C-alpha positions in Angstrom: 38.9 37.4 17.5 40.2 37.7 21.1 42.1 34.6 22.1 42.6 33.3 25.6 46.1 33.5 27.0 48.1 31.9 29.8 47.2 33.9 33.0 50.8 34.7 33.6 51.6 35.7 30.0 52.5 39.1 28.8 52.0 40.3 25.2 54.9 40.4 22.7 54.1 44.0 22.2 54.9 44.7 25.9 58.3 43.1 25.4 58.9 45.2 22.2 58.2 48.3 24.2 61.3 47.6 26.4 63.6 47.8 23.3 65.8 50.9 23.2 66.2 50.8 19.4 63.7 51.2 16.7 61.6 48.1 16.1 60.7 47.1 12.5 57.1 47.7 11.7 56.6 44.1 10.7 57.2 43.0 14.3 54.4 45.3 15.6 51.6 43.8 13.6 48.7 43.0 15.8 48.2 39.3 16.3 45.5 38.1 14.0 43.6 34.9 14.4 41.7 33.5 11.4 38.5 31.6 11.5 40.0 28.3 10.5 38.5 25.2 12.1 39.9 23.9 15.3 39.2 20.2 14.4 41.4 18.5 11.7 40.4 15.0 10.3 42.8 12.3 11.4 42.7 10.9 7.9 44.9 13.8 6.7 47.8 12.1 8.5 47.0 8.4 8.0 45.0 7.9 4.8 46.8 6.6 1.7 44.0 8.0 -0.4 44.3 11.5 1.0 48.1 11.4 0.4 47.7 10.5 -3.2 45.2 13.3 -3.7 47.6 15.6 -1.9 50.3 14.7 -4.5 47.9 15.6 -7.3 46.4 18.7 -5.8 49.3 20.2 -3.9 52.8 18.9 -4.9 52.0 18.9 -8.6 50.7 22.4 -8.5 52.3 24.5 -5.8 55.4 26.6 -5.7 58.0 24.8 -3.6 61.7 25.2 -2.9 64.0 22.9 -4.8 67.4 24.3 -3.6 69.4 27.4 -3.0 70.9 29.4 -5.9 74.4 28.7 -4.5 73.8 25.0 -4.8 74.2 25.4 -8.6 76.7 28.4 -8.8 78.4 27.7 -12.1 77.2 26.9 -15.6 76.6 23.1 -15.9 76.0 22.6 -12.2 72.9 20.5 -11.5 71.1 18.7 -8.7 68.1 16.4 -8.3 65.0 17.5 -6.4 62.7 14.6 -5.6 59.2 15.1 -4.3 56.5 12.5 -3.7 57.8 10.0 -6.3 58.6 12.7 -8.9 62.1 13.8 -9.9 63.2 17.2 -11.1 66.6 18.2 -12.5 67.7 21.7 -11.6 70.4 23.1 -13.9 72.5 26.3 -14.1 72.1 26.8 -17.9 73.7 30.2 -18.1 75.5 32.5 -15.6 72.2 34.3 -15.0 69.7 31.5 -15.7 68.5 28.4 -13.9 66.3 25.9 -15.6 64.5 22.8 -14.3 63.4 19.7 -16.3 61.5 16.5 -15.6 64.4 14.2 -14.7 63.8 11.5 -17.4 65.4 10.7 -20.8 62.9 11.0 -23.7 64.2 7.7 -25.2 63.5 4.9 -22.6 62.8 7.0 -19.5 66.1 6.5 -17.5 66.7 9.3 -15.0 69.2 11.7 -16.6 71.0 12.4 -13.3 71.0 10.5 -10.0 72.8 13.2 -7.9 74.3 16.6 -8.1 77.3 17.3 -10.3 78.6 19.4 -13.2 78.6 18.7 -16.9 78.6 20.6 -20.2 75.5 18.8 -21.4 72.9 16.3 -20.2 73.7 12.9 -21.6 71.7 9.8 -20.5 73.9 7.1 -19.0 71.8 4.3 -20.7 72.0 4.9 -24.4 73.7 8.2 -24.7 70.9 10.5 -25.9 72.2 14.0 -25.1 70.6 17.4 -24.5 72.2 20.8 -24.2 71.9 22.7 -20.9 69.1 24.8 -22.5 67.1 21.6 -22.9 67.4 21.3 -26.7 68.2 17.9 -28.2 71.9 17.7 -29.1 72.6 14.2 -30.2 71.1 10.7 -30.7 73.6 7.9 -31.2 72.7 6.0 -34.3 70.4 8.8 -35.2 69.7 7.2 -38.6 67.6 4.7 -36.8 65.2 7.3 -35.5 63.8 9.0 -38.6 60.6 9.5 -36.7 62.2 11.6 -34.0 62.0 15.4 -34.6 64.6 17.2 -32.7 62.5 20.3 -32.4 59.8 18.3 -30.7 62.1 16.5 -28.3 63.5 19.2 -26.1 63.4 18.3 -22.4 60.0 19.3 -20.9 60.6 22.2 -18.6 59.3 22.9 -15.1 58.5 26.5 -14.1 61.3 28.2 -12.1 61.6 31.4 -10.1 63.7 32.7 -7.2 63.3 34.7 -4.0 65.7 35.2 -1.2 68.4 33.0 -2.8 65.9 30.1 -2.9 65.1 28.3 -6.2 61.4 27.6 -6.5 59.9 25.2 -8.9 56.3 24.6 -9.9 55.3 21.4 -11.8 52.1 23.0 -13.1 52.8 24.8 -16.4 49.7 26.9 -16.0 50.5 28.1 -12.5 50.4 31.7 -11.4 53.6 33.7 -10.7 55.7 33.0 -7.6 55.2 36.7 -6.5 51.5 36.0 -6.0 52.2 33.0 -3.9 54.8 34.8 -1.7 52.4 37.7 -1.1 53.9 40.2 1.5 56.5 37.7 2.7 59.4 39.6 1.0 58.5 42.7 2.9 59.0 40.9 6.1 62.6 40.0 5.1 63.7 43.4 3.7 65.8 44.0 6.8 67.2 40.5 6.8 67.8 39.7 3.1 68.1 35.9 2.7 69.8 36.3 -0.7 72.8 37.8 1.1 73.4 34.6 2.9 75.2 31.3 2.2 74.3 27.8 3.2 76.8 26.9 6.0 75.1 23.7 7.0 72.4 21.4 5.5 71.2 18.3 7.4 68.3 16.1 6.2 66.8 13.3 8.3 64.2 10.7 7.4 61.4 10.5 9.9 58.8 7.8 10.4 55.8 10.1 10.3 53.7 11.9 7.8 55.3 15.2 6.6 52.6 17.3 8.2 53.1 15.6 11.6 56.8 16.6 11.4 56.1 20.1 10.2 53.5 21.0 12.7 55.8 20.3 15.6 57.8 23.3 14.5 54.9 25.7 14.0 54.0 26.4 17.6 55.6 27.0 21.0 52.8 25.2 22.9 54.9 21.9 23.1 57.8 23.5 24.9 56.4 22.9 28.4 56.0 19.1 27.6 58.8 18.4 25.2 61.6 21.0 25.9 61.2 21.9 29.6 64.9 22.8 29.8 64.1 25.9 27.6 61.5 27.3 30.0 64.0 29.2 32.0 64.6 31.7 29.2 61.9 31.1 26.6 58.5 32.9 26.8 56.5 30.1 25.2 53.1 31.4 26.2 54.2 35.0 25.4 54.4 34.0 21.7 52.6 36.2 19.2 51.0 34.2 16.3 50.1 35.9 13.0 48.5 34.6 9.9 48.6 36.0 6.3 47.1 34.8 3.0 49.8 32.3 2.1 52.1 32.3 5.2 52.1 32.5 9.0 54.6 33.2 11.7 55.3 33.1 15.4 57.3 35.6 17.5 58.6 33.9 20.6 60.7 35.9 23.0 64.0 34.7 24.4 65.7 35.9 27.5 62.4 36.0 29.3 60.9 33.1 31.3 58.0 30.9 30.6 54.8 32.0 32.4 54.5 28.3 33.4 57.3 28.6 35.9 56.3 29.1 39.5 59.1 31.6 40.1 61.0 34.0 37.9 64.6 33.0 37.4 67.4 35.5 37.9 68.6 37.4 34.9 71.9 35.6 35.1 70.2 32.2 35.1 68.2 33.2 32.0 71.4 34.4 30.2 73.2 31.1 31.1 70.2 29.1 29.8 70.2 30.9 26.4 73.9 30.4 26.0 73.6 26.7 26.7 71.9 26.4 23.2 74.3 28.7 21.4 77.4 26.7 20.6 79.3 29.7 19.1 78.8 31.9 22.1 81.0 32.2 25.2 80.1 29.8 28.0 79.1 32.6 30.3 78.3 36.3 29.9 78.0 38.2 33.2 74.8 40.2 33.4 75.5 43.6 35.0 73.5 44.7 38.0 70.3 46.4 36.9 70.5 45.0 33.4 68.4 42.2 31.8 69.5 39.0 30.1 67.8 40.2 26.9 69.7 43.5 26.6 73.0 42.0 27.7 72.9 39.1 25.3 71.6 41.3 22.5 74.7 43.5 22.7 76.9 40.4 22.7 75.3 39.2 19.4 75.2 42.7 18.0 79.0 42.9 18.5 79.5 39.5 16.8 77.5 40.7 13.8 79.3 44.0 13.3 82.1 42.3 11.4 79.8 40.7 8.8 77.0 43.2 8.5 79.2 46.3 7.7 77.5 48.5 10.2 74.0 47.1 9.8 74.2 45.4 13.2 73.7 48.6 15.1 70.4 49.1 13.3 69.0 45.9 14.8 66.8 46.1 17.9 67.2 43.7 20.8 64.2 41.6 19.6 65.8 41.0 16.2 69.0 39.7 18.0 67.3 37.7 20.7 63.9 36.4 19.6 62.6 33.5 17.4 60.7 34.7 14.4 59.7 31.5 12.6 57.6 31.7 9.4 55.8 29.0 7.3 55.2 29.6 3.6 52.6 27.2 2.4 53.2 24.3 2.0 56.5 23.5 3.6 59.2 26.2 3.8 60.1 27.6 7.2 62.6 30.5 7.1 63.4 32.2 10.4 63.6 36.0 10.5 66.4 38.3 11.6 69.8 36.5 11.9 68.8 33.4 13.6 70.0 31.5 10.4 67.6 28.6 10.7 65.5 27.4 7.7 63.4 24.2 7.8 61.9 22.3 4.9 59.6 19.3 5.3 58.4 17.0 2.5 57.2 13.4 1.9 59.8 10.7 1.7 59.1 9.2 -1.7 55.6 7.9 -1.9 55.4 6.5 1.7 52.7 8.6 3.4 54.1 7.4 6.8 57.6 8.8 6.2 58.9 12.3 5.7 62.1 14.3 5.3 63.0 17.1 7.7 65.8 19.4 6.6 67.6 22.0 8.6 69.7 24.7 6.9 71.9 27.3 8.5 72.1 30.5 6.4 75.0 32.7 7.4 75.6 36.3 6.3 78.0 36.6 3.3 81.5 37.5 4.4 83.7 39.9 2.4 85.6 38.2 -0.5 84.5 35.2 -2.5 81.2 33.5 -1.7 81.8 30.3 0.3 80.7 27.1 -1.2 77.3 25.8 -0.2 77.3 23.0 2.3 76.3 19.6 0.8 73.4 17.7 2.3 74.3 15.6 5.3 71.8 12.7 5.3 70.6 10.9 8.4 68.6 7.8 8.4 65.5 7.2 10.5 67.6 5.4 13.2 70.4 7.9 13.2 70.8 10.4 16.0 70.6 14.2 15.3 73.8 14.6 17.3 75.6 12.7 14.6 75.4 16.0 12.7 78.1 18.0 14.5 77.3 21.1 12.4 74.0 21.6 14.3 75.7 22.1 17.6 73.5 22.1 20.7 70.3 22.3 18.6 70.7 18.6 17.8 69.7 17.8 21.4 66.5 19.8 21.0 65.7 18.0 17.7 66.2 14.7 19.4 63.4 15.6 21.9 61.1 16.4 18.9 62.2 13.2 17.1 61.3 11.1 20.1 57.6 12.3 19.8 57.0 12.2 16.1 56.9 8.5 15.2 54.9 7.8 18.3 52.5 10.5 17.3 52.1 8.8 13.9 51.4 5.5 15.5 48.9 7.2 17.9 47.1 8.8 15.1 46.7 5.4 13.4 45.5 3.9 16.7 43.1 6.6 18.0 39.4 6.1 17.9 38.7 9.8 17.5 38.1 11.1 14.0 39.6 14.5 14.5 42.6 16.1 16.3 41.6 19.1 18.4 43.7 22.3 18.1 44.0 25.2 20.5 42.3 28.5 19.4 45.5 30.6 19.8 48.6 28.6 20.5 47.9 26.3 17.5 46.3 29.0 15.3 49.0 28.6 12.7 48.2 24.9 12.4 44.6 25.8 11.9 45.5 28.3 9.2 47.7 25.7 7.4 44.9 23.2 7.3 42.5 25.8 6.0 45.0 26.5 3.1 45.5 22.8 2.6 41.7 22.2 2.4 41.4 25.0 -0.2 44.1 23.5 -2.4 42.5 20.0 -2.1 39.2 21.4 -3.3 40.6 23.2 -6.3 
């Protein structure tokens, strides 16, 4: 399908052709637009009944990220992953093994753990029933009073667990297929940028007053830049974005260091470089662009030099696009890892069982330095009325998130007010949203 484009746009392939280093094959995939519908029922965002069916059909059955492996580095480390009213306990049971259990005591149902920690066993705080890290029943206080309880039949019910890229995935459906089938070709896209060789340097979670899909979809397209983030247009080629869809995931490739086609005049290369650096809190405040050079190639070399110390020579194998551009993926249903070394990962999920609230999480994954692995950053929680800039670890990106956050609760209220039965999606710029909703529809019909 040939999709319409902004009259002033250039293709991402044309930008790649300006790179002086070899470009990874995964970046040269021709843009593919699926035949997903361009109308999405409003009820998917506002209906309580749809949300409850979504819990049953999706969240109870799909592979989803619970945490990072470094969140539970040592034997006995554990954390709680909550999703749509359900609670899962993730435990490092052996040095090379991670298990997950339904987070409930088999005596009277009290949650075994309320938060992350470390312990040699899993003892319920209520009456003291205790399980070993492998889930087997260890002790029942006053066990003589439970002659009807068979220890062999009272191990903690397990949840399926697997890992990829340093992420710990869980699936609440005991008859689910393997994680590899759900990932598809996604691991091939990250072979040059292995996520397992990263550590979590920052993790911020904010409660939003909107459905989880409303929040997620704001970060799946560049179409909103002209209206929501006009300060980015000087150096962000929003309408030059390439969108690709695959069986279980999608991605956008948005060039940086090149102007938006919506601008009436092309900024200078120095202006574009200054604009990029305004969003990079670790970069110098100004990098002079030599005469005859471009902002893209100049800033790419600055970032290449910064990565040489941590990639042990691998930085020189990266092309300018890998160092400059935004490669943002979405693995169904809610994981958004960014490619190359941009470090961003998003995760979106419902907040409890309120279909009008969600949790947006931002993680920064940094390359592993030489020496001991740094400790994973704990989650910094922000409430619905807190400001993103309260999370200093996000740097200048917090200002951008504030612009998105301004829209999201108002979009939710608008969806509950509108007299239209469907939202209308662009054929190309919002093709990833269309693809997501096709996948969602397939899961809901299973």
